[in-house]
N, C-alpha and C positions, 0 to 999 in steps of 0.2 A: 028527173033529177039530173043535175050536171055535177061534174067533178072539177075541182080546182087544185092544181098541183101547188103544194106549199114547200116541199123539200124533196130530196131524193132519199132512197133507202140508206145511202152512205152517210147522210147528214145526221141520222139518229141512231146512236149506238145502243147496244143492249144495256138496260138499266137507266137509260136517260129519258127525259121528257122535255117537250118543247111546246110553247104556246104560240098560237097564230090567230089572226083575225081574218076571216074570210066573209066578204059581203056583209060586214057589220056584225058578224057572229064570232064570239070567242070560242076557240076549240083548243084542246090539249091532245097532243100525240104522245104516246108512251111506247117505248120499245121494251117489252117484257122479256123474261127468260126465254132463250131459244130464238130470239130475234123477231118475235111476233109483235107487229105494230098494231096498236088499237087507238081509236079516236074517241074522245069524250067531249061533252059539252064543257067549255072552259070555265064556267061559273057554277059554283055550288048552288043548286036550287033551294037549299034549306037555309043557308046563311048568307047568300049573295056575295061570296068572296071568290076571287080567282083560285082555281085548283092548283095553278102553278106555284102558289105560295106554300103549298103543302110539300110533303116528302113522298117520293115514289120508292117503294121497297124492291122494285124490280120483279115482283112476282105476278101481278095481274095487270 
């Protein structure tokens, strides 16, 4: 597995989310409470819509 840099830690603030496309795959980065950054598949597998269209409560 290889990694692709899409942003820096300073680009994503606590409570924010940002979507990216890497190698044809949509992904969503979120910066949760305490500055923990997590990555998710960018498309909802159940409804086939971009997760970036939803709201992020800053918790998870």
